[in-house]
C-alpha positions as CSV (number, residue, x, y, z in Angstrom):
1,M,229.5,78.2,247.2
2,Q,232.4,78.7,245.3
3,Q,231.7,82.7,246.3
4,T,232.3,81.6,249.9
5,Y,235.8,82.1,249.6
6,A,235.1,86.1,250.0
7,V,234.4,85.5,253.8
8,A,238.6,85.5,254.1
9,I,238.0,89.4,253.8
10,S,234.8,89.6,256.2
11,C,236.9,87.9,258.7
12,L,239.8,90.3,258.3
13,L,237.6,93.0,258.7
14,L,236.0,91.6,262.0
15,A,239.1,90.6,263.5
16,F,240.7,93.8,263.2
17,G,237.6,96.8,262.5
18,G,238.0,97.3,266.1
19,Q,241.9,99.1,265.8
20,F,241.0,100.5,262.1
21,A,239.9,104.1,261.7
22,P,240.0,105.3,258.2
23,R,242.2,108.5,257.3
24,S,243.4,110.0,253.5
25,L,245.1,107.7,251.0
26,W,248.4,108.1,251.2
27,A,248.8,108.6,255.2
28,V,249.5,104.9,254.3
29,E,252.2,103.8,251.4
30,R,249.6,102.0,249.0
31,S,250.2,98.9,247.7
32,E,252.5,98.0,244.7
33,T,249.8,97.1,242.5
34,T,245.7,96.3,243.1
35,D,245.8,92.7,241.9
36,H,248.5,91.3,243.8
37,A,248.9,94.8,246.5
38,E,251.8,94.1,248.8
39,L,251.9,96.1,252.3
40,P,255.2,98.0,252.9
41,L,257.1,95.4,255.4
42,E,257.9,98.4,258.0
43,V,255.6,97.7,261.3
44,A,253.4,100.6,262.3
45,A,254.1,102.2,265.9
46,C,251.4,101.2,267.9
47,Q,250.3,104.0,270.8
48,S,249.8,101.1,273.6
49,N,253.3,99.6,273.6
50,V,251.4,96.2,274.1
51,T,252.7,92.6,273.3
52,P,252.5,90.5,270.1
53,A,249.6,88.2,272.0
54,S,247.5,91.3,273.5
55,C,246.7,92.7,270.0
56,L,244.7,89.9,269.8
57,G,242.5,90.2,272.6
58,I,244.9,87.8,274.6
59,D,247.2,88.9,277.2
60,L,250.0,85.9,277.7
61,R,252.4,88.2,279.4
62,D,252.3,86.5,282.8
63,G,251.5,82.9,282.0
64,L,254.0,79.8,280.9
65,L,255.1,81.4,278.0
66,S,256.0,84.8,279.2
67,G,259.6,84.9,278.9
68,W,259.1,83.9,274.8
69,I,256.9,87.1,274.4
70,P,258.7,90.2,273.4
71,E,257.7,93.2,273.7
72,S,256.0,94.6,270.6
73,D,255.1,98.1,269.1
74,H,252.7,96.2,266.7
75,R,249.7,98.3,265.3
76,N,247.5,96.9,263.2
77,S,247.0,98.3,259.9
78,G,245.3,97.6,256.3
79,F,243.4,98.4,253.3
80,L,240.8,97.7,251.3
81,D,240.6,98.3,247.6
82,F,237.8,97.9,245.4
83,N,237.6,97.5,241.1
84,Y,235.1,97.4,238.7
85,Y,236.2,96.8,235.1
86,W,234.5,96.1,231.7
87,D,236.7,94.3,229.4
88,N,237.0,94.3,225.9
89,R,236.2,90.8,225.5
90,D,233.0,91.0,226.4
91,F,232.6,90.3,230.5
92,N,233.0,92.6,233.7
93,V,235.2,91.8,236.8
94,L,235.1,92.8,240.1
95,T,237.9,92.6,241.7
96,I,238.7,93.1,246.0
97,N,242.0,93.2,247.1
98,A,242.2,93.4,250.7
99,G,245.8,93.3,253.0
100,A,246.8,93.7,257.0
101,R,250.1,94.1,259.1
102,L,249.5,91.7,261.4
103,P,251.3,91.0,265.0
104,C,254.8,89.3,265.0
105,Q,255.7,90.8,261.6
106,F,253.0,88.8,259.5
107,E,251.2,90.3,256.5
108,Y,248.2,89.2,254.9
109,F,246.8,90.1,251.9
110,Q,244.3,88.5,249.6
111,F,242.3,89.7,246.5
112,V,239.5,88.2,244.8
113,N,238.1,88.3,241.2
114,Y,234.7,88.0,240.5
115,T,233.9,87.3,236.3
116,S,230.7,87.4,234.4
117,P,230.4,85.1,231.9
118,F,232.2,86.2,228.5
119,G,229.4,88.0,225.8
120,A,226.7,87.6,228.5
121,S,224.9,89.1,230.9
122,S,226.7,91.5,233.6
123,Q,224.1,91.2,236.5
124,L,225.9,90.1,239.5
125,E,223.9,87.2,240.2
126,D,224.5,85.7,236.7
127,W,228.8,85.7,237.2
128,N,229.6,82.4,237.2
129,D,233.5,82.4,237.8
130,F,235.9,83.3,240.7
131,F,239.7,83.7,241.8
132,T,241.0,84.2,244.7
133,E,244.5,84.2,246.2
134,I,245.3,84.4,250.1
135,H,249.0,85.3,250.9
136,L,250.8,85.5,254.1
137,R,254.1,86.9,254.5
138,R,256.9,87.3,257.3
139,P,260.5,88.4,257.1
140,I,263.1,85.6,257.4
141,A,265.4,87.8,259.5
142,A,264.0,91.5,259.2
143,E,267.2,92.8,261.5
144,H,269.4,90.6,259.4
145,R,272.1,92.9,257.1
146,L,271.8,90.5,253.9
147,L,268.6,88.5,254.9
148,G,266.3,91.4,256.1
149,H,265.2,91.9,252.3
150,L,263.6,88.8,252.4
151,D,260.2,87.4,253.0
152,W,258.7,84.0,253.6
153,N,255.4,83.8,251.3
154,L,252.8,81.0,251.8
155,M,250.2,81.0,249.3
156,W,246.6,79.5,248.5
157,A,244.9,80.1,245.5
158,D,241.8,78.6,244.3
159,G,238.8,79.4,241.5
160,G,235.6,78.7,239.8
161,F,237.3,76.7,236.8
162,T,240.8,75.9,238.7
163,D,242.2,73.6,241.4
164,E,243.1,75.1,244.0
165,V,246.9,74.9,245.0
166,G,249.3,75.5,248.0
167,R,252.7,77.6,247.0
168,L,255.7,78.4,249.5
169,G,258.4,80.2,248.7
170,V,261.0,83.3,249.4
171,R,260.1,87.1,248.1
172,W,262.8,88.9,247.5
173,R,262.2,93.1,247.9
174,L,264.5,94.5,245.7
175,H,263.4,98.0,246.4
176,D,264.9,97.5,250.2
177,T,267.9,95.6,249.0
178,P,271.5,97.4,250.1
179,G,273.9,98.4,247.7
180,P,273.5,99.0,243.9
181,I,270.6,96.7,243.0
182,G,268.2,98.4,245.3
183,D,270.0,102.1,244.6
184,F,269.2,100.9,241.0
185,V,265.6,99.7,241.3
186,T,264.7,102.8,243.9
187,D,266.8,105.7,242.8
188,T,267.3,105.5,239.0
189,L,263.9,103.5,238.4
190,N,262.0,104.9,241.1
191,L,260.0,101.6,241.5
192,R,258.6,99.1,244.1
193,Y,259.7,95.7,242.8
194,S,259.1,92.3,244.3
195,L,260.4,88.9,242.6
196,T,259.0,85.7,244.5
197,F,260.4,82.4,244.3
198,H,257.3,80.0,244.7
199,V,259.7,76.5,244.8
200,L,257.0,74.2,246.4
201,E,253.5,73.3,244.9
202,D,250.9,71.0,246.4
203,D,250.1,69.6,243.7
204,G,253.2,68.7,242.1
205,S,252.4,70.8,239.0
206,G,255.9,72.8,238.8
207,W,257.2,75.9,240.3
208,Q,256.5,79.6,240.2
209,M,258.4,82.7,239.9
210,E,256.0,86.5,240.5
211,H,256.9,89.8,239.8
212,V,255.3,92.7,241.3
213,F,256.0,96.0,240.4
214,R,254.3,99.5,241.4
215,R,256.1,103.4,240.5
216,D,253.8,107.0,241.0
217,F,253.8,109.4,239.4
218,F,253.1,113.8,239.7
219,D,252.8,113.1,243.6
220,G,250.5,110.2,243.9
221,L,248.0,111.1,240.9
222,M,249.3,108.6,238.6
223,Y,250.4,105.5,239.3
224,V,251.7,102.4,236.7
225,G,251.5,98.9,238.6
226,G,251.6,95.3,237.9
227,F,252.3,91.7,238.1
228,A,254.0,88.9,235.8
229,D,253.0,85.3,237.1
230,H,255.5,83.0,235.6
231,N,254.2,79.4,236.0
232,V,257.4,76.8,235.4
233,N,255.7,73.4,234.2
234,D,258.3,70.8,233.8
235,A,261.1,73.1,232.6
236,F,261.6,77.0,231.2
237,E,260.4,76.4,227.7
238,D,257.1,74.4,229.1
239,S,255.3,77.5,231.1
240,D,252.5,79.5,231.3
241,W,252.1,83.5,232.2
242,V,249.6,85.2,233.9
243,A,250.2,89.3,233.8
244,E,248.1,92.6,234.6
245,S,249.6,95.8,234.1
246,Q,247.5,99.2,235.2
247,W,247.5,102.9,234.8
248,G,245.5,104.7,237.3
249,V,244.8,108.4,237.4
250,K,243.5,110.1,240.7
251,L,239.9,111.5,239.9
252,G,239.8,113.1,243.6
253,G,239.8,111.8,247.2
254,N,239.8,107.8,247.1
255,L,239.0,107.3,243.3
256,Y,240.8,106.8,240.3
257,A,240.0,105.7,236.8
258,V,241.9,103.0,235.9
259,A,242.9,101.0,232.3
260,E,244.7,97.9,232.7
261,Y,246.4,95.6,230.2
262,R,245.9,91.7,230.6
263,Y,247.3,88.6,229.5
264,N,246.8,84.8,230.6
265,S,248.1,82.3,228.6
266,F,245.8,79.6,230.2
267,L,242.4,80.7,228.1
268,P,241.7,79.9,224.5
269,A,244.0,81.9,222.0
270,K,241.5,84.3,221.0
271,F,241.0,85.2,224.8
272,R,244.5,85.6,225.8
273,S,245.0,89.3,226.1
274,G,242.2,92.0,226.3
275,W,241.9,95.5,228.3
276,G,239.7,96.5,231.4
277,F,238.9,100.1,231.8
278,G,237.0,101.1,234.8
279,I,236.9,102.6,238.3
280,E,239.0,101.8,241.6
281,Y,238.1,102.8,244.9
282,F,240.7,102.7,247.7
283,V,240.6,102.9,251.3
284,S,243.6,102.7,253.8
285,F,243.2,102.1,257.8
286,P,245.9,102.9,260.1
């Protein structure tokens, strides 16, 4: 029952698969990182010049709400990202990332981690834990001079050994910020970097800051990306961190060799940090 949360990825592909056609990896800008990937905010051009409603197979332009439906140049696009790691703490992880640009400037992202028992068999049917996050984002005011780099972010998370939680917050895309801040992040650091403030949590456990970054090297032959979740409980001194930094080297086509440093303060002390080594296969859709 727990593993059925991966069905959301399948539903995404079924809903938009008819409009997806694979193309080369770098034809669509990659996500900022693997486990907490983010789609670029720019909307892809639509060849058919249809409305957001008709992009979903429903055309409301001649109905009661026609006056409220703007013309749109949107075309659905997205990616799938498969990662398989061996961790030096003696377990394996399979990670599936999926994301899409949706009508009305919405973005969807989900990842699912499947983990084998610590120090036990790595057969897939024996894996005893999973964790998933689903993100739904939309610009606050895409055309606004001051708000154009801010997004609403709705997130839901659940896992085999964790309670589910919903979070609502605002994401700040620093690399899209006009002025000195954006120039420093983009031109000096050559980063894509975002900071999300999840100020509302439905379980009353506190709030969260999520850092996500990515930098490419050597025309995309190598990348460094990662995230850091700062979970603030009652105060800053009462916090937990979950962080991962991944290095990827392109082996050929859409295949990468990856190494990842991981830290999770929710785990017992002897298991809090470790290294994962594996492969990544990335496919983008126009």
